[in-house]
C-alpha positions as CSV (number, residue, x, y, z in Angstrom):
1,X,131.0,96.1,210.2
2,X,132.9,92.9,209.8
3,X,134.0,91.4,206.5
4,X,131.7,88.5,205.6
5,X,134.7,86.1,205.6
6,X,135.9,87.1,209.1
7,X,135.8,84.3,211.7
8,X,135.5,84.9,215.4
9,X,137.5,82.5,217.6
10,X,137.0,82.1,221.3
11,X,140.1,81.9,223.5
12,X,140.4,78.1,223.6
13,X,140.0,77.9,219.8
14,X,142.5,80.6,219.3
15,X,145.0,78.9,221.6
16,X,144.5,75.6,219.7
17,X,145.0,77.4,216.3
18,X,148.2,79.0,217.5
19,X,149.5,75.6,218.8
20,X,148.8,74.0,215.5
21,X,150.6,76.8,213.7
22,X,153.6,76.3,215.9
23,X,153.7,72.5,215.4
24,X,153.5,73.1,211.6
25,X,156.3,75.6,211.7
26,X,158.5,73.2,213.7
27,X,157.6,70.3,211.4
28,X,158.5,72.4,208.3
29,X,161.8,73.4,209.9
30,X,162.7,69.8,210.7
31,X,161.7,68.7,207.2
32,X,163.9,71.4,205.7
33,X,166.8,70.1,207.7
34,X,166.3,66.4,206.6
35,X,168.6,65.1,204.0
36,X,166.9,64.5,200.6
37,X,168.2,62.2,197.9
38,X,167.6,64.0,194.6
39,X,167.4,62.5,191.1
40,X,168.3,63.6,187.6
41,X,168.1,61.9,184.2
42,X,170.9,62.3,181.7
43,X,170.1,61.2,178.2
44,X,172.8,59.4,176.2
45,X,173.5,60.7,172.7
46,X,175.7,59.1,170.1
47,X,176.6,61.0,167.0
48,X,174.1,63.7,168.1
49,X,171.2,61.2,168.2
50,X,169.4,60.2,171.4
51,X,169.7,56.4,171.5
52,X,166.7,56.0,173.9
53,X,169.0,55.1,176.8
54,X,169.8,57.3,179.8
55,X,171.5,57.4,183.2
56,X,169.4,58.0,186.3
57,X,171.7,59.8,188.8
58,X,171.0,60.1,192.5
59,X,172.8,62.6,194.6
60,X,172.7,64.6,197.9
61,X,173.1,68.3,198.0
62,X,172.4,69.0,201.7
63,X,174.9,69.8,204.5
64,X,174.4,67.5,207.5
65,X,173.4,69.4,210.7
66,X,176.3,67.9,212.7
67,X,179.0,69.1,210.2
68,X,180.3,72.7,210.6
69,X,179.6,74.9,207.5
70,X,183.2,76.0,207.1
71,X,184.4,72.4,207.1
72,X,181.7,71.2,204.7
73,X,182.6,74.1,202.3
74,X,186.3,73.6,202.5
75,X,186.1,69.8,201.9
76,X,183.7,70.5,199.0
77,X,186.3,72.7,197.4
78,X,188.8,69.9,197.7
79,X,186.4,67.4,196.2
80,X,185.7,69.6,193.3
81,X,189.4,70.5,192.8
82,X,190.2,66.8,192.5
83,X,187.4,65.8,190.0
84,X,188.1,68.9,187.9
85,X,191.8,68.0,187.6
86,X,192.0,64.2,187.9
87,X,190.5,61.4,185.8
88,X,190.1,57.7,186.1
89,X,192.9,55.6,184.5
90,X,191.3,52.5,182.9
91,X,194.7,51.3,181.7
92,X,195.7,50.8,185.4
93,X,192.3,49.4,186.2
94,X,192.5,46.7,183.5
95,X,196.2,45.9,184.3
96,X,197.6,47.3,181.1
97,X,200.1,49.4,183.0
98,X,201.3,49.9,186.6
99,X,200.0,52.8,188.7
100,X,202.5,55.6,189.3
101,X,203.3,56.6,192.9
102,X,202.5,60.3,193.1
103,X,203.8,61.9,196.2
104,X,203.3,65.6,195.7
105,X,200.5,67.9,194.7
106,X,202.4,69.0,191.7
107,X,202.7,65.4,190.5
108,X,199.0,64.8,190.8
109,X,198.2,67.8,188.8
110,X,200.8,67.0,186.1
111,X,200.0,63.3,185.7
112,X,196.2,64.0,186.1
113,X,194.9,60.4,186.3
114,X,194.8,57.4,188.5
115,X,192.4,54.9,190.2
116,X,190.5,55.1,193.4
117,X,193.6,55.0,195.6
118,X,195.0,58.0,193.7
119,X,191.7,59.9,194.1
120,X,191.7,59.3,197.9
121,X,195.4,60.1,198.4
122,X,195.1,63.3,196.3
123,X,192.2,64.3,198.6
124,X,194.2,63.5,201.7
125,X,197.2,65.5,200.4
126,X,195.1,68.6,199.8
127,X,193.2,68.2,203.1
128,X,196.5,68.0,205.0
129,X,197.8,71.1,203.2
130,X,194.7,73.0,204.3
131,X,194.7,71.6,207.9
132,X,191.5,69.7,207.3
133,X,192.4,66.1,208.4
134,X,190.5,66.2,211.6
135,X,187.7,63.6,211.8
136,X,188.8,62.1,208.4
137,X,189.6,58.4,207.8
138,X,190.8,56.6,204.8
139,X,188.9,53.4,204.2
140,X,189.6,50.5,201.8
141,X,188.5,47.0,201.2
142,X,187.5,44.3,198.6
143,X,184.2,42.9,197.5
144,X,183.5,39.2,197.7
145,X,182.6,39.3,194.0
146,X,186.0,40.8,193.2
147,X,187.4,44.3,193.0
148,X,188.7,46.7,195.6
149,X,188.0,50.3,196.4
150,X,189.3,53.2,198.5
151,X,187.4,56.2,199.8
152,X,187.2,58.6,202.8
153,X,185.0,58.9,205.8
154,X,184.2,62.0,207.9
155,X,183.0,61.0,211.4
156,X,181.1,63.0,214.0
157,X,179.8,62.0,217.3
158,X,176.4,61.2,215.7
159,X,177.2,59.9,212.2
160,X,179.7,58.6,209.7
161,X,179.7,60.2,206.3
162,X,181.2,58.9,203.0
163,X,183.4,61.2,200.9
164,X,184.3,59.5,197.7
165,X,185.8,61.6,194.9
166,X,186.1,58.6,192.6
167,X,182.4,57.7,192.6
168,X,181.5,61.4,192.5
169,X,183.5,61.9,189.2
170,X,182.2,61.2,185.7
171,X,183.8,57.8,185.6
172,X,181.7,55.3,183.6
173,X,179.4,57.8,181.9
174,X,179.5,56.8,178.2
175,X,178.0,58.6,175.1
176,X,178.8,61.7,173.2
177,X,178.6,64.8,175.5
178,X,177.2,62.7,178.3
179,X,180.1,63.4,180.7
180,X,179.8,67.1,179.9
181,X,176.1,67.0,180.7
182,X,176.9,65.3,184.0
183,X,179.5,67.9,184.8
184,X,177.0,70.7,184.2
185,X,174.4,69.1,186.4
186,X,173.8,69.7,190.1
187,X,174.8,66.0,190.7
188,X,178.4,66.6,189.7
189,X,180.7,65.9,192.7
190,X,177.7,65.2,195.0
191,X,176.9,61.5,194.3
192,X,179.2,60.5,197.2
193,X,179.9,63.6,199.3
194,X,178.8,63.6,203.0
195,X,176.3,60.8,202.5
196,X,175.5,58.3,205.2
197,X,175.8,54.5,204.6
198,X,172.0,54.3,204.4
199,X,171.9,57.0,201.8
200,X,174.7,55.3,200.0
201,X,172.5,52.2,199.5
202,X,169.8,54.3,197.8
203,X,172.2,56.3,195.6
204,X,174.1,53.3,194.3
205,X,171.4,50.6,194.4
206,X,171.1,50.3,190.6
207,X,174.7,49.4,190.1
208,X,174.2,46.4,192.5
209,X,176.8,47.3,195.1
210,X,177.7,50.2,197.4
211,X,180.5,51.1,199.8
212,X,179.2,48.6,202.4
213,X,180.1,45.8,200.0
214,X,183.8,46.2,200.5
215,X,184.2,44.1,203.6
216,X,187.1,41.8,202.8
217,X,190.4,43.0,204.2
218,X,188.7,46.3,205.2
219,X,191.0,48.9,206.7
220,X,190.1,52.2,208.4
221,X,193.0,54.6,208.9
222,X,192.5,57.7,211.0
223,X,194.3,60.7,209.4
224,X,194.5,62.7,212.6
225,X,195.6,62.3,216.2
226,X,192.4,61.6,218.2
227,X,194.1,62.5,221.4
228,X,195.6,65.8,220.3
229,X,193.0,66.6,217.6
230,X,195.8,67.5,215.2
231,X,197.1,65.9,211.9
């Protein structure tokens, strides 16, 4: 005796049902592989009181399909190492002092601060030490409205990805404990880590400019020998 809820399918109907299941499974798999821009809200507290203002932070926490897992993981360790041990130097940014030329890993750890050029060069130094310069480029330029910036790109045959330890750090987050809340959030270090230039526009849209804005005097320096595939 059949259960009242049982449904009998003829062969064509069964084949169609199986096909639909297969399509759904492929679609779900493809959706899972797609990059997703995530969002968190960080409240701003001053003297322990929420002042009704907040930061909306967009970030990406997905490894691109065309980047090897071991490379992604190793470069993430470098990104995190830098933002855990380096901070933005506003005295240099505002011209109150000259930047120091830091040439060694020990010097970066000891001094512990700099502007975007220092963040990028610190990343390059650690990547070179670990043999991870392949496919990496250093990029810099100026905006027409003023201000320059330096960051890195990782390029594959299919895509160009931004890696920017400066814009992934807690630079600019104001308010008591706000920076700590950002550091404890899943967005820490991921606001500009293996993002495409299209994703970059979404993530940094609210600040009014993104990495594509730095077109004046733009330079792109390969950090590896493209012929030999070695640093």
